N, C-alpha and C positions, 0 to 999 in steps of 0.2 A: 504494500500500500504506500508507494512513494508518491505517486501523482494521483490527484483526484480532480475530476472535471465536473463542475456544477453548472448545468445548463441555466441560462437566464430565463427560459420559459419552461416551467415544469407543471403549469396548471392551465386551466381554461382562463382566458383573459390576455392581458398584455405581458410582455417580458418585464423582468425587473430591471431597474437602472442600478448599476453597481455604485456603491458608496465607499468603495475601497480603491486603492491604487496598486499598481504593480510594485512589488518590493515590500509591501506592508506585511508585517507579521500579524496573524489573526489567531484568536482563541476559539476553541470549540464552543459553538453556540452564539458567536458574535454575529450580529446583523451585517450582511455584506451586500444586500440588494433589496430595493423596495420598488413595488409597482406603482405606476402613475395611472390608477384606474383599477378595474377588476383584475385581481391577481393575488399572489401570495408572497409574503416576505421570504427571503432566502438567507439562510444562516450557514456559517462555516461548520462543517461536520467534523473537523479535526483541528488540532493545533498545527500551524504551518505558515508558509510564506507564499504570498500571491506571486506566481511566476508569469502569469499571462492573463490578460483580459481582452477578449475579442467580441465580435458581434453575437456570438453564440453562447459563450460560457466564461466562467471564472475558473482558472486553473490554480490549484493549491499544491505545493510540494510539502508533504507531511513531515513534521518533525519526527526524529527517531523515538523520542519519548512522548507518550500521550497520556497526560494526567486524566483522571476520571472526572474531574469537576468541569463545569461548563458555565458560560455566561448566561445568566437567567434573563428571561424577558422582564421588562419593567412592570412595576405595579400598575394595575388597571382598575377602572371603576366598575367593571362588570366581567363576568365570565366570558361573554361573547367577545369582548375586546381582548381578553387573554388568548382566545382561540385565533383571533385575527393577528395579534402580535407574533404568535408562535408560528405562523405560516402553515397552519393545518389545511390540508386539501383532501379531497376524496381519494383514499388510498386503494380503492377497489379497481381503479383503472381510468375513470373519467377525469379525475383531477379537478373537479369543481371546487373553488375556494369554500371551505366549510363555513366560515363566518358569513359569507354571502348567502349560502343556503339556509343557515339557521336564523338569518335576519328577518325572514318572512314567517310570521307567526301562523300557527294553525290552531286557534282556540278550540278546545274540546276535541282535537283531532288525534291521530295515531302516529306515534313515532316507531318506525321499524328499524331494528338493528340487523343489518344483513350479514349473517355469518354462514350463509349457504355454501359459499366457496364452490360454486357450481362447476368450475373448470376441473376436469380430472387432473390428477397428479398433484396439484397445488394443495398444500396443507398448512401454510403459515398462519392463516386466520384461526383455525382450530387449535393449533399449537399455542398461539398467544392467549386464547381463552383458558387453556389448561394452566398456564402459569400466572395469569393476571386477571382472572375472572372478576374478582372483587372490585378492582379499579375500573374495569370496563363497565360494570353495573353502576358504579358511582358516576362514571362519565355519562352513561345513558340518562341518569336522573338529572344531571346538570343540564343536558341538552333538552330534556323534556321540559324543564322549567323555562329555559330560554325561549323555546318555540311555543310554549303554552299548550302543550299536548295533554290529552286526558290520560293516555296510557302508553305503555311501551310493549312492543312485540319483538322478540328475538327469533329471527328466522334461521333455522339450522336443520341440516339433513338428519333424519331420524336414525340413520345407521351409525352416527357418532354416539354410540350409547353411553360411553363413559363421560363424555363432555355434556351430553344432555342431562345425565344424572347429576353432574356437578352443578349445572345451572339451575336445575330444579331445586336442589338443596339450598343454594345461595339466594334464590329468589322467593323462597318459601314465605318469608315475612314481608315481601313486597307485593301488596295487593294490586299494584298498578302494572306489574310485569307478568307477561305470559310468554310461553314458548310456542312458536309456529313450526311444527315438525314437517319437514319437506321430504319428498321422494328423492332417491338417488338418481336423478335424471338431469340432463342438460336441456334447457337453461333455467333450472329452478331458481337461480339467484337473480334473474333479470327482474328489475324493480317492478315492472307491471305484472309479472308472473307472481311475485311475492304478494302484491296487493290482491290480485285475483284469487289466489289460493288461500288467503287468510279468511275469506268469507266476509270481510268487513266492508267490501265495496259491492253493492248489489244493483241489479237491474230493477226496474219497476215491478217485474213479476216475481222478484225475490231470489232469482238465480244470481250466482256469482258473476260479476261484470269485469271486463278488462278495459283499461284505459285506451283511448284512441292513440295511434302512433304519434300524434302531435301533442299529446297531453303529458304533463308532468304529474307526479304524485300529489302535488298541491290540489289538483282537480278533485281528488278524493279526500281532501283535507288531511293529507298524510305527508310525511317525510320519510324517505328511505336513505339510510346512511350506513356505510361499511363499518364493520366491527373494529378494524384497525384505526380508522378515522376517529372513532369514539375513544379508543385507547389513547391516541395522540392528543385528543382534546382534553381528556382527563389529566394527562401529564402536564399539559400547558396550565391548567387551572390549579392543580395541586402541587406540582413540582416547579412551576414556572419554567418549564422546559420547552424550548423551541423544537421544531421538527428538524432533526439532524440525521436521522437514520430511517431505515426501511426494513421490514421483515420480508424475506424472500424464501422461496423453495428452490433448491438446486437439485436437479434430477438427471438421470441418464446412466449410461455405463461408465461410471466415474472411476471405477477401479477394475481395469481389465474388462472382462465380460460380466462382472457383478453389477446387477441392476440396483440402483440406489435412489432413494428419495430422502433428502435431508432438508431440514429447516434451519436457516441462518437468521437469527433475530438481531435487530439493531445493526444492520450493515450501514456504515456511514454513507450518506448520500454523496454521489460522485465517484464511488469506488468503481473501478473498471472491471468489466466481465472477466477479462484475462487474469486479473489479480485474484478474483474469487476462485477461478478454475485452476490457478496455479497450485492450489492445495491438493490437486488430484493429478500427480505426474504420470500416473498409469492409466489415464483415460483411454478408452477404446476409440477407434476412428468413428467419426460421426458424420451424419449427413448435413445437418445445419444446427445452429444454436438458435433457440427460440427465446425471445424476451417476452414473458407473460405466460399465458396458458396455451394448451394445444389448439383450442378453438379460435381464440381471438388474438393470440400473440403474433409477433412478427419476427422475421429473421433478423438476427443481430450479429455483432462482431465482437472480437476480443477487446477492441478499443472503445466499445460503447460504455457509458457510465450508467450506474443505477440511479434512478430518480425517485421522487416521492411516490410515484404511482406504479412503479414496476413491482411485479409479484413473483416472477419466476425466471430461472435460467434452465432451459431443458436442452440437453444434447441428444438429438434424435439418432436413430440408426441410420446407416447409409441408405440412400434412396435406390429403389430398383431401377434398372434400365429397361424402359419399355420399347426401345429401338424404333421410335417413330410411330408407335401405335396411335390410332386416331381416338382421341379422348374427348368426351363431352363433359362440361363442367356444370354441376347443379349447385348453385349457391344458396345459402341460407342467411336470412337477415340477422341471425343470432351468432354468426360464425364468420369464417374467413370471407373477405370480399373477393369478387372476381379477379381483381388485380393480384391478390395474394395467391389465389388458386392457380392463376396462370404462371406465377413464379414457381410454385410447387411442380406444376406440370412440366415446366422447362427443366427443372432439376431431375425429373423422372425421364427426360428425353422422350416426351410425348408430343404428339401433334394435336393441338386443340382445334376441334372442328366446330364447336358451338358452345355458347354460354347461356344458361337459363337460370332464372331465379325461381325459388319456391313460390307457389301461388299466393302464399300468405305475406310475401315481402312487399312492402311499400317503399319504392326506391326514390331516393333524393337525386334528381338528375344533376345537381350541381356538385355533389360530393362523391357520387357513385356508391354511397353507403345506403343501408336500408334498415327499416324496422319491421318487426313481425306484427301482423294484426292480432295474433293470439299466441304468444310465445310458448313453444313446447307442445302445441296441439296441432297435429298435421291435417291438412285438407286432402291428402292423397297426392301421389306423385306420378301416376301412370301417364297422364297426358303429357307432362313435361319430359319424361323419359322417352316416350315415343317420338316427341319432337326432336330431341337430341339424336336419337337413332336415325331419324329421317335426314338430319344434317350430316350424317356420315360417321357418327360415333360408334365405335366397336366396344369401348370400355368407358366406364363412368368414374369420375373423381367427384365426390360429394363432400359437402361441409355441413350436412344437415344435423339438426337436433336429434335427440334420442328417438322421439316418436316418428319424425319424418324419415330417418334412416331405416327404421323398421318397415315403413311403407315402401321405401325404395326396394328393400329386399323381398317384398311381395311381388315385384314386377320384374326387376332386372334379371334374376336367374332364369326366369321363364323365357327371356329373350336371348339367353346365352351371352349376357353382357357382364363381364367381371366388374367388380366394384372396389374402388379404393376410397378411403375416407381421409380427409386432411389431417386427422388426428392419429392415424395409424402409426406413423413413424416415431412419434413421441410416446405413444402407449407401448409399443413394442420395446422401446428403450428401457422401460421400467417393468417389463413383463406383465403389463396390464392387458386384459382381454380387449381386442379391438371392437369397435362399435359397428354392429350390423343389426341383428334382431334384438328386441327387448329381452334382457336377461333377468334371471331371478334377482340379482342384486339391484336391478333398477327398480324393483318393487319393495325394496327395504326402506 
């Protein structure tokens, strides 16, 4: 950990403006950048010297000795201001500044703590609950007071039996907190799916409703916030601690052919991927490095830094060589974009003949991204698969959710079309069963 690279833009909003200069010696926790508008404060994650400031990042050369103490955030008039000063942002991937999200009250509404960790392989959220559940619960109560919510709902997959038991015990005296137990399926952690499956948002006829793709949880008088975000908010309020580190999951064949999934807590923001993986000199050859989860992560490099929103580093197995096989891409709004799927197809030496979205996808023509009309509930894929076949596809590369992939497998084998899933190469790297049909563990 000699060099750390802290991007100026780590959240939704504007980049920070550096308030330090090249050559300055900084302390861990020292404020080094401030946004002029929507954004989040940036703090030094180590003791060290500023060696470079450019349009993209502040670079720090870390001192050989790293004291445990840090520069605390200043005293504030409110807990909300403490969260703002600390630079807390959504740690689940979106990176929305937490103080801005919590600034909008939901009187009598519902606060959801999202601990679903719906991406396979990733386990740092559940690990953090195991070690710091009490502070997370206090953090939830602080945020509940800030947003004027009526109650708190912790969404977590039911198969995490030990963690569920721990939360049940710790919340026994909290009449305002309940657990929302979710299925082991993807994308159970999508915020609109969390709201829908809680049963707290209803249609006029009494059935569970799902928010429109253009609506935020505010429309249901609710806020959904990631469990690590809650933990960082609690640390800001109780310990006056700025966000200087990130919990991440490191996975793959990290020790020869041994498949491993490890959680690294409190990795200093700005740490390079290569410095983390240098702990594993006997890593097996890999196909790519994924930053994030198998579904929504992106390919990364050894020189890329860990930011406040990153949750995983996964070394996949080497990609198969399809020798120019004609492949159709079936994209899902909850997973890899067509651009990401084309990248994977190229790494597989495939010839892409067509790209289609799941029928539930509502595509934004400006960004090329999409949102699902009803996350995790499939409308059927036969028509889309037949269209890809007509376009010349002999093989399918899909990025669909659990339910949609199950429907793909009801059609593709009958057409003698082999199926690859975008998550296959990460799953195989940790000896996890690949996604095709709904499995018994998906109903746990």
